[in-house]
FITIVEX-676450 format. One record per residue: x negated, y, z negated of N, C-alpha, C in turn; residue number from 1; chain. Coordinates in steps of 0.1 Angstrom, whole numbers, plus 2048, in hexadecimal, padded with zeros to 3 digits. Layout:
N
+------+------+------+-------+-------+-------+------+------+------+------+--------+
| n.c1 | n.c2 | n.c3 | ca.c1 | ca.c2 | ca.c3 | c.c1 | c.c2 | c.c3 | baro | drenba |
+------+------+------+-------+-------+-------+------+------+------+------+--------+
|    X |    Y |    Z |     X |     Y |     Z |    X |    Y |    Z |  NUM |      A |
...
+------+------+------+-------+-------+-------+------+------+------+------+--------+
***
This chain:
197
+------+------+------+-------+-------+-------+------+------+------+------+--------+
| n.c1 | n.c2 | n.c3 | ca.c1 | ca.c2 | ca.c3 | c.c1 | c.c2 | c.c3 | baro | drenba |
+------+------+------+-------+-------+-------+------+------+------+------+--------+
|  7F9 |  7F4 |  800 |   803 |   7FB |   7FF |  7F8 |  80A |  801 |    1 |      A |
|  7FD |  813 |  80B |   7F0 |   821 |   80F |  7F1 |  82B |  801 |    2 |      A |
|  7E3 |  830 |  7F5 |   7E9 |   836 |   7EB |  7F7 |  840 |  7E9 |    3 |      A |
|  7F4 |  846 |  7F7 |   7FC |   855 |   7F1 |  80F |  84D |  7ED |    4 |      A |
|  815 |  846 |  7F6 |   81C |   83E |   7F9 |  81F |  83A |  7EA |    5 |      A |
|  815 |  82F |  7E5 |   815 |   829 |   7DA |  815 |  837 |  7D1 |    6 |      A |
|  80D |  840 |  7CC |   811 |   851 |   7C9 |  821 |  84E |  7C6 |    7 |      A |
|  823 |  853 |  7CE |   834 |   854 |   7D2 |  837 |  850 |  7CB |    8 |      A |
|  83A |  841 |  7CD |   841 |   835 |   7C7 |  840 |  834 |  7B5 |    9 |      A |
|  837 |  830 |  7B6 |   82D |   835 |   7A1 |  837 |  842 |  79C |   10 |      A |
|  839 |  84E |  7A6 |   840 |   855 |   79B |  84E |  859 |  7A4 |   11 |      A |
|  854 |  851 |  7AA |   865 |   84B |   7AA |  866 |  83E |  79F |   12 |      A |
|  85A |  83B |  799 |   862 |   82E |   78D |  85C |  83A |  785 |   13 |      A |
|  855 |  843 |  77D |   854 |   84A |   774 |  867 |  84D |  775 |   14 |      A |
|  86C |  854 |  77D |   878 |   85D |   778 |  87B |  84F |  777 |   15 |      A |
|  87B |  846 |  775 |   889 |   840 |   775 |  886 |  837 |  767 |   16 |      A |
|  877 |  82E |  763 |   876 |   830 |   754 |  878 |  822 |  755 |   17 |      A |
|  881 |  81E |  753 |   885 |   813 |   751 |  88A |  807 |  760 |   18 |      A |
|  886 |  7FE |  767 |   886 |   800 |   76B |  884 |  7EE |  776 |   19 |      A |
|  88C |  7F1 |  77B |   88F |   7DA |   781 |  886 |  7D9 |  78B |   20 |      A |
|  883 |  7CD |  792 |   87E |   7CD |   7A7 |  881 |  7D1 |  7A8 |   21 |      A |
|  88E |  7CE |  7A9 |   897 |   7D6 |   7B9 |  893 |  7E7 |  7B5 |   22 |      A |
|  892 |  7EC |  7AE |   891 |   7FF |   7AA |  885 |  7FC |  7B5 |   23 |      A |
|  878 |  7F9 |  7B2 |   86D |   7FA |   7B9 |  86A |  7F2 |  7C8 |   24 |      A |
|  872 |  7ED |  7C8 |   86F |   7E7 |   7D8 |  87A |  7F3 |  7DC |   25 |      A |
|  884 |  7FA |  7DB |   88E |   807 |   7E0 |  885 |  811 |  7E1 |   26 |      A |
|  873 |  815 |  7DA |   86F |   81E |   7D5 |  864 |  81D |  7E1 |   27 |      A |
|  85F |  810 |  7E5 |   856 |   80B |   7F1 |  84C |  805 |  7E6 |   28 |      A |
|  84E |  800 |  7DF |   83F |   7F8 |   7D5 |  846 |  7E5 |  7D7 |   29 |      A |
|  83D |  7E8 |  7DF |   83C |   7D0 |   7DD |  83E |  7CE |  7D6 |   30 |      A |
|  840 |  7BF |  7CF |   845 |   7BE |   7C9 |  834 |  7B7 |  7C2 |   31 |      A |
|  828 |  7B5 |  7D0 |   81B |   7B3 |   7C9 |  818 |  7BD |  7C1 |   32 |      A |
|  81C |  7C9 |  7C5 |   810 |   7D6 |   7C5 |  816 |  7D6 |  7AF |   33 |      A |
|  823 |  7D6 |  7AF |   82D |   7D6 |   7A4 |  821 |  7CD |  79A |   34 |      A |
|  81E |  7BD |  7A1 |   81A |   7B3 |   794 |  80C |  7B7 |  795 |   35 |      A |
|  806 |  7B9 |  79C |   7F3 |   7C7 |   79D |  7FB |  7D0 |  796 |   36 |      A |
|  802 |  7DC |  792 |   800 |   7E5 |   78D |  807 |  7E1 |  778 |   37 |      A |
|  80B |  7D3 |  77B |   80D |   7CF |   76A |  803 |  7C8 |  770 |   38 |      A |
|  7F7 |  7C2 |  770 |   7EF |   7C0 |   76C |  7E6 |  7C7 |  766 |   39 |      A |
|  7E8 |  7D6 |  76F |   7E1 |   7DC |   770 |  7DF |  7E5 |  761 |   40 |      A |
|  7EE |  7E6 |  75A |   7F7 |   7EE |   751 |  7FB |  7F9 |  754 |   41 |      A |
|  7FB |  7FC |  75E |   7FF |   808 |   765 |  80F |  80B |  766 |   42 |      A |
|  812 |  7FB |  761 |   821 |   7F9 |   763 |  822 |  7F3 |  758 |   43 |      A |
|  831 |  7F2 |  74B |   830 |   7EB |   743 |  837 |  7DE |  748 |   44 |      A |
|  83A |  7CE |  745 |   847 |   7CA |   744 |  849 |  7C8 |  737 |   45 |      A |
|  857 |  7C9 |  738 |   859 |   7CB |   72B |  866 |  7BE |  725 |   46 |      A |
|  865 |  7B5 |  737 |   875 |   7A7 |   734 |  875 |  7A6 |  740 |   47 |      A |
|  875 |  79B |  740 |   881 |   793 |   751 |  87F |  79B |  756 |   48 |      A |
|  878 |  7A0 |  762 |   87B |   7AD |   76D |  880 |  7B7 |  769 |   49 |      A |
|  87F |  7B8 |  75B |   87E |   7CA |   75E |  870 |  7D0 |  759 |   50 |      A |
|  86E |  7DA |  757 |   864 |   7E5 |   756 |  863 |  7ED |  756 |   51 |      A |
|  855 |  7F6 |  750 |   859 |   805 |   748 |  84F |  810 |  752 |   52 |      A |
|  852 |  815 |  755 |   845 |   81D |   755 |  840 |  823 |  74A |   53 |      A |
|  835 |  81D |  74F |   82A |   828 |   738 |  82E |  832 |  739 |   54 |      A |
|  82D |  842 |  745 |   82B |   84E |   740 |  83C |  857 |  740 |   55 |      A |
|  849 |  84B |  746 |   850 |   84C |   748 |  85C |  856 |  737 |   56 |      A |
|  860 |  860 |  73A |   86D |   867 |   731 |  872 |  85E |  72F |   57 |      A |
|  873 |  859 |  72D |   880 |   850 |   722 |  876 |  84F |  70F |   58 |      A |
|  885 |  850 |  707 |   87D |   852 |   6F9 |  877 |  847 |  6F7 |   59 |      A |
|  86E |  84A |  6F5 |   867 |   841 |   6EB |  872 |  838 |  6DE |   60 |      A |
|  87C |  841 |  6D8 |   87B |   83A |   6C8 |  88C |  836 |  6CE |   61 |      A |
|  893 |  832 |  6DE |   897 |   830 |   6E0 |  897 |  825 |  6F0 |   62 |      A |
|  88A |  81D |  6ED |   884 |   81C |   6FC |  888 |  80C |  6FB |   63 |      A |
|  889 |  806 |  6E7 |   88D |   7F6 |   6E9 |  89D |  7F4 |  6EA |   64 |      A |
|  8A8 |  802 |  6E8 |   8B0 |   800 |   6EC |  8B5 |  7FE |  6FA |   65 |      A |
|  8AF |  808 |  6FD |   8AF |   807 |   718 |  8A9 |  7FB |  713 |   66 |      A |
|  8A2 |  7F8 |  711 |   8A0 |   7E2 |   712 |  8A4 |  7D9 |  714 |   67 |      A |
|  8AE |  7DD |  705 |   8B5 |   7D6 |   6FD |  8C5 |  7D4 |  70C |   68 |      A |
|  8C4 |  7E1 |  70D |   8CF |   7DD |   714 |  8D0 |  7DA |  71D |   69 |      A |
|  8C6 |  7DE |  724 |   8C3 |   7DA |   736 |  8C4 |  7CC |  733 |   70 |      A |
|  8BB |  7C4 |  72A |   8BE |   7B5 |   72C |  8C7 |  7B1 |  729 |   71 |      A |
|  8CF |  7B4 |  71C |   8DF |   7AE |   71E |  8E8 |  7B2 |  722 |   72 |      A |
|  8EA |  7BD |  72E |   8F4 |   7B8 |   738 |  8F7 |  7CC |  738 |   73 |      A |
|  900 |  7CC |  747 |   904 |   7DC |   740 |  910 |  7E3 |  73B |   74 |      A |
|  916 |  7D7 |  730 |   91D |   7D3 |   72B |  917 |  7DA |  719 |   75 |      A |
|  910 |  7D1 |  713 |   904 |   7D0 |   709 |  902 |  7E4 |  6FF |   76 |      A |
|  903 |  7E1 |  6F4 |   903 |   7EE |   6F1 |  8F8 |  7EC |  6E2 |   77 |      A |
|  8F4 |  7EF |  6DB |   8ED |   7F0 |   6D2 |  8F7 |  7ED |  6C8 |   78 |      A |
|  8F7 |  7E7 |  6C0 |   8FD |   7EA |   6B4 |  8FB |  7DF |  6A3 |   79 |      A |
|  901 |  7E2 |  69E |   8FE |   7D5 |   692 |  8F7 |  7DE |  687 |   80 |      A |
|  8EC |  7D5 |  67C |   8E3 |   7DC |   677 |  8E2 |  7EA |  681 |   81 |      A |
|  8DB |  7E7 |  68B |   8CF |   7EF |   68E |  8D9 |  7FE |  695 |   82 |      A |
|  8E3 |  800 |  692 |   8EE |   807 |   695 |  8ED |  815 |  68D |   83 |      A |
|  8F2 |  805 |  67C |   8EE |   80C |   671 |  8E6 |  816 |  673 |   84 |      A |
|  8D6 |  811 |  675 |   8CE |   815 |   66F |  8CC |  820 |  674 |   85 |      A |
|  8CE |  81E |  686 |   8C9 |   82B |   687 |  8D1 |  83B |  685 |   86 |      A |
|  8E3 |  831 |  681 |   8EE |   843 |   680 |  8E4 |  844 |  66C |   87 |      A |
|  8D5 |  840 |  66F |   8D1 |   842 |   65C |  8DE |  83D |  64E |   88 |      A |
|  8E5 |  832 |  657 |   8ED |   82B |   647 |  8EA |  821 |  642 |   89 |      A |
|  8E1 |  81F |  641 |   8D4 |   815 |   63D |  8C6 |  815 |  636 |   90 |      A |
|  8C1 |  811 |  635 |   8AB |   813 |   637 |  8AC |  808 |  63C |   91 |      A |
|  8A8 |  7FC |  638 |   8A8 |   7EE |   636 |  8A3 |  7F5 |  649 |   92 |      A |
|  89B |  7F1 |  64F |   897 |   7F1 |   659 |  896 |  7E0 |  660 |   93 |      A |
|  8A9 |  7E1 |  66E |   8A3 |   7D7 |   676 |  89A |  7CE |  67D |   94 |      A |
|  891 |  7C4 |  676 |   88B |   7B9 |   67C |  88F |  7B7 |  68B |   95 |      A |
|  89E |  7B4 |  68C |   89D |   7B3 |   6A0 |  8AC |  7BE |  6A0 |   96 |      A |
|  8AB |  7BE |  6B1 |   8B1 |   7CB |   6B3 |  8BF |  7C4 |  6B3 |   97 |      A |
|  8C8 |  7C9 |  6B0 |   8D9 |   7C4 |   6AF |  8E1 |  7C4 |  6C0 |   98 |      A |
|  8E6 |  7BD |  6C8 |   8EA |   7C0 |   6D1 |  8FA |  7BD |  6D2 |   99 |      A |
|  906 |  7C4 |  6D3 |   915 |   7C0 |   6D3 |  911 |  7BC |  6E9 |  100 |      A |
|  918 |  7AE |  6E5 |   917 |   7A9 |   6F1 |  926 |  7A6 |  6F5 |  101 |      A |
|  92D |  79F |  702 |   937 |   79F |   705 |  933 |  789 |  702 |  102 |      A |
|  941 |  787 |  6FA |   940 |   776 |   6F2 |  931 |  76D |  700 |  103 |      A |
|  934 |  772 |  70C |   931 |   762 |   713 |  923 |  763 |  70E |  104 |      A |
|  91F |  770 |  710 |   914 |   774 |   715 |  904 |  76C |  700 |  105 |      A |
|  8F6 |  765 |  704 |   8F2 |   762 |   6F9 |  8E3 |  75F |  703 |  106 |      A |
|  8D9 |  765 |  6FA |   8CA |   766 |   6F7 |  8C2 |  75A |  6EE |  107 |      A |
|  8BD |  758 |  6EF |   8B4 |   750 |   6E7 |  8A5 |  75C |  6E6 |  108 |      A |
|  8A2 |  766 |  6ED |   899 |   774 |   6E4 |  89C |  773 |  6D8 |  109 |      A |
|  88C |  773 |  6D0 |   895 |   772 |   6BE |  890 |  781 |  6BD |  110 |      A |
|  889 |  78B |  6CA |   889 |   79D |   6C3 |  89E |  79E |  6C3 |  111 |      A |
|  8A6 |  79E |  6CC |   8B0 |   7A0 |   6CA |  8BE |  794 |  6BA |  112 |      A |
|  8C4 |  79E |  6BD |   8D0 |   795 |   6B3 |  8DA |  797 |  6B7 |  113 |      A |
|  8E0 |  795 |  6BF |   8F1 |   792 |   6C6 |  8FB |  790 |  6C1 |  114 |      A |
|  904 |  799 |  6BF |   913 |   799 |   6BA |  91D |  799 |  6C4 |  115 |      A |
|  920 |  78F |  6C6 |   92B |   786 |   6D3 |  935 |  78B |  6D2 |  116 |      A |
|  938 |  794 |  6D4 |   947 |   795 |   6CF |  953 |  798 |  6DC |  117 |      A |
|  95B |  79D |  6D9 |   96B |   794 |   6DF |  96D |  7A4 |  6E3 |  118 |      A |
|  96A |  7AE |  6D9 |   96F |   7BC |   6DD |  96A |  7CA |  6E9 |  119 |      A |
|  974 |  7CF |  6EC |   974 |   7D5 |   6F6 |  966 |  7E2 |  6F4 |  120 |      A |
|  967 |  7E0 |  700 |   955 |   7E7 |   701 |  954 |  7F7 |  702 |  121 |      A |
|  962 |  7FE |  704 |   963 |   807 |   708 |  96C |  810 |  6FE |  122 |      A |
|  96C |  80A |  6F2 |   970 |   80F |   6E5 |  961 |  812 |  6D5 |  123 |      A |
|  960 |  823 |  6D9 |   955 |   822 |   6CD |  94B |  822 |  6D2 |  124 |      A |
|  942 |  81F |  6E3 |   936 |   81F |   6E5 |  936 |  82E |  6E8 |  125 |      A |
|  92B |  835 |  6E5 |   920 |   83E |   6EC |  91A |  839 |  6F2 |  126 |      A |
|  91B |  83D |  703 |   910 |   83A |   70E |  900 |  845 |  70D |  127 |      A |
|  8FC |  842 |  710 |   8EC |   84B |   70A |  8E5 |  845 |  71C |  128 |      A |
|  8E8 |  848 |  728 |   8E4 |   841 |   731 |  8DB |  83A |  730 |  129 |      A |
|  8D2 |  833 |  72D |   8CA |   82C |   72C |  8D0 |  81F |  722 |  130 |      A |
|  8D7 |  825 |  717 |   8DD |   816 |   712 |  8EA |  81F |  70A |  131 |      A |
|  8EE |  814 |  707 |   8FE |   814 |   6FD |  8FF |  813 |  6EE |  132 |      A |
|  904 |  819 |  6E9 |   902 |   818 |   6D9 |  914 |  81C |  6D6 |  133 |      A |
|  912 |  811 |  6CC |   921 |   80E |   6BF |  924 |  820 |  6BC |  134 |      A |
|  928 |  81F |  6BD |   92C |   831 |   6B1 |  929 |  82C |  6A6 |  135 |      A |
|  928 |  837 |  69F |   929 |   83B |   693 |  932 |  834 |  689 |  136 |      A |
|  941 |  837 |  68F |   94D |   830 |   689 |  94E |  823 |  68C |  137 |      A |
|  948 |  81B |  698 |   949 |   813 |   69E |  93F |  809 |  695 |  138 |      A |
|  934 |  80F |  68F |   92D |   808 |   68D |  92E |  805 |  67F |  139 |      A |
|  935 |  804 |  678 |   93C |   808 |   668 |  94A |  803 |  66E |  140 |      A |
|  94E |  801 |  674 |   95D |   7F7 |   67C |  953 |  7E6 |  675 |  141 |      A |
|  94E |  7E8 |  681 |   946 |   7D7 |   684 |  93E |  7D0 |  67A |  142 |      A |
|  938 |  7E0 |  66D |   934 |   7D9 |   665 |  93E |  7D1 |  65A |  143 |      A |
|  945 |  7D3 |  65C |   949 |   7CE |   651 |  955 |  7BF |  65C |  144 |      A |
|  958 |  7C3 |  666 |   95B |   7B5 |   670 |  954 |  7A8 |  66F |  145 |      A |
|  94A |  7B1 |  66D |   93C |   7A7 |   671 |  936 |  7A7 |  65C |  146 |      A |
|  936 |  7A9 |  657 |   934 |   7A7 |   64C |  930 |  79A |  648 |  147 |      A |
|  930 |  78C |  64A |   92B |   787 |   64B |  91F |  780 |  652 |  148 |      A |
|  91E |  78B |  65B |   90C |   78D |   661 |  908 |  797 |  65D |  149 |      A |
|  911 |  79C |  65A |   906 |   7AA |   654 |  906 |  7B2 |  644 |  150 |      A |
|  90F |  7A8 |  63E |   912 |   7AC |   62F |  918 |  7B0 |  62D |  151 |      A |
|  925 |  7A9 |  620 |   928 |   7B4 |   620 |  922 |  7C8 |  617 |  152 |      A |
|  916 |  7C3 |  60D |   913 |   7CF |   60B |  90E |  7D7 |  610 |  153 |      A |
|  90B |  7D7 |  620 |   907 |   7E0 |   626 |  914 |  7E3 |  628 |  154 |      A |
|  91C |  7DF |  632 |   927 |   7E6 |   637 |  92C |  7EF |  632 |  155 |      A |
|  933 |  7F1 |  61E |   936 |   7F8 |   615 |  92D |  7FF |  614 |  156 |      A |
|  91E |  801 |  612 |   910 |   808 |   612 |  913 |  811 |  617 |  157 |      A |
|  916 |  80C |  628 |   912 |   811 |   633 |  920 |  821 |  636 |  158 |      A |
|  92E |  815 |  633 |   935 |   825 |   632 |  936 |  82D |  623 |  159 |      A |
|  934 |  828 |  61B |   934 |   82F |   614 |  923 |  837 |  614 |  160 |      A |
|  91B |  83F |  615 |   914 |   843 |   61C |  916 |  84C |  62A |  161 |      A |
|  91E |  84B |  636 |   91F |   84C |   63D |  92F |  857 |  639 |  162 |      A |
|  935 |  859 |  633 |   93E |   85E |   62C |  93C |  86B |  624 |  163 |      A |
|  937 |  868 |  61A |   92E |   870 |   610 |  925 |  877 |  617 |  164 |      A |
|  91A |  877 |  623 |   912 |   880 |   62A |  91D |  886 |  636 |  165 |      A |
|  929 |  887 |  637 |   930 |   88E |   642 |  92B |  887 |  647 |  166 |      A |
|  929 |  87D |  64E |   921 |   87A |   65B |  935 |  87B |  663 |  167 |      A |
|  93F |  873 |  65C |   94C |   86D |   668 |  953 |  872 |  653 |  168 |      A |
|  961 |  86D |  658 |   96C |   86C |   655 |  973 |  85E |  64F |  169 |      A |
|  981 |  859 |  641 |   987 |   850 |   643 |  98A |  84D |  654 |  170 |      A |
|  997 |  85B |  659 |   999 |   859 |   65B |  994 |  857 |  672 |  171 |      A |
|  985 |  857 |  674 |   985 |   853 |   67A |  980 |  84B |  679 |  172 |      A |
|  97E |  841 |  670 |   975 |   82F |   673 |  989 |  82A |  673 |  173 |      A |
|  98D |  82F |  66C |   996 |   827 |   66D |  9A2 |  826 |  67C |  174 |      A |
|  9A4 |  836 |  685 |   99D |   836 |   690 |  996 |  832 |  698 |  175 |      A |
|  992 |  82B |  693 |   987 |   81E |   6A3 |  98C |  818 |  69F |  176 |      A |
|  991 |  812 |  692 |   997 |   804 |   68D |  9A0 |  7FD |  690 |  177 |      A |
|  9AA |  802 |  693 |   9B6 |   803 |   695 |  9B1 |  804 |  6A9 |  178 |      A |
|  9AD |  805 |  6AF |   9AA |   806 |   6BC |  9A2 |  7FC |  6BF |  179 |      A |
|  9A1 |  7F5 |  6B7 |   999 |   7EC |   6B5 |  99D |  7E0 |  6B5 |  180 |      A |
|  9AC |  7E5 |  6A6 |   9B2 |   7D7 |   6A5 |  9A8 |  7CD |  69C |  181 |      A |
|  9A6 |  7DA |  692 |   99B |   7D3 |   689 |  99E |  7DA |  67D |  182 |      A |
|  9AA |  7E2 |  673 |   9B2 |   7EB |   668 |  9B1 |  7DA |  65F |  183 |      A |
|  9B0 |  7CF |  664 |   9B8 |   7CA |   659 |  9A9 |  7C5 |  653 |  184 |      A |
|  999 |  7C8 |  657 |   98D |   7C0 |   651 |  98D |  7CF |  64C |  185 |      A |
|  98F |  7DE |  64E |   98A |   7E1 |   645 |  993 |  7E6 |  639 |  186 |      A |
|  99E |  7E8 |  637 |   9A8 |   7E6 |   627 |  9A1 |  7DC |  622 |  187 |      A |
|  9A0 |  7CF |  624 |   999 |   7C7 |   61E |  991 |  7C7 |  610 |  188 |      A |
|  989 |  7D0 |  617 |   97E |   7DA |   610 |  97E |  7E6 |  60D |  189 |      A |
|  984 |  7EF |  60F |   987 |   7F9 |   613 |  980 |  7FB |  602 |  190 |      A |
|  989 |  7F7 |  5F8 |   987 |   7FF |   5F2 |  97B |  805 |  5E7 |  191 |      A |
|  96D |  7F6 |  5E9 |   966 |   7F5 |   5E5 |  95C |  802 |  5EB |  192 |      A |
|  964 |  807 |  5F6 |   959 |   811 |   600 |  960 |  821 |  5F6 |  193 |      A |
|  96C |  81F |  5F2 |   971 |   82F |   5EB |  976 |  827 |  5DD |  194 |      A |
|  96E |  822 |  5DA |   968 |   822 |   5C9 |  961 |  82C |  5C0 |  195 |      A |
|  966 |  82D |  5B8 |   957 |   837 |   5B3 |  94B |  833 |  5B2 |  196 |      A |
|  942 |  83B |  5B4 |   933 |   830 |   5AB |  930 |  837 |  59D |  197 |      A |
+------+------+------+-------+-------+-------+------+------+------+------+--------+
***
């Protein structure tokens, strides 16, 4: 590949940030050239068929979120304890990235913890372009819905902190719970949230 053409392709990939082989081919980079660039650490391979330009504008604090969503499919969204930590509702740093995925989706990748759900992906999901994440309210609702996975104490503490810090309201949390048909999961434990400490 001619140096000028390669340079233009490299710049195009930088704008994309996170990309697949088909994207590299579209900008004129051959698979062989891409593999040579990966071997030379000019391009980072971050997953099967998934690459990252090292100088991309992708915010390093959400790079793992973008990679997770790209790997898990276009419906995938960051959720569970990862979302709770992102919103500052828990202090324990998650050992894995928790991802909401459609019920049929599975992974054996030890870096991810999938929450396989039949819940709609159009309620309480914030789209940030390179990744999607459960809203603060959906994260709290699902903490109670999946409290056997996350722990009831985690769910209660996250809800208490969100309310105490004025990040959301009881009405907004219950609105999302109603839309998702998870209101009963909240009612069961809500006394523990509002009880004085």
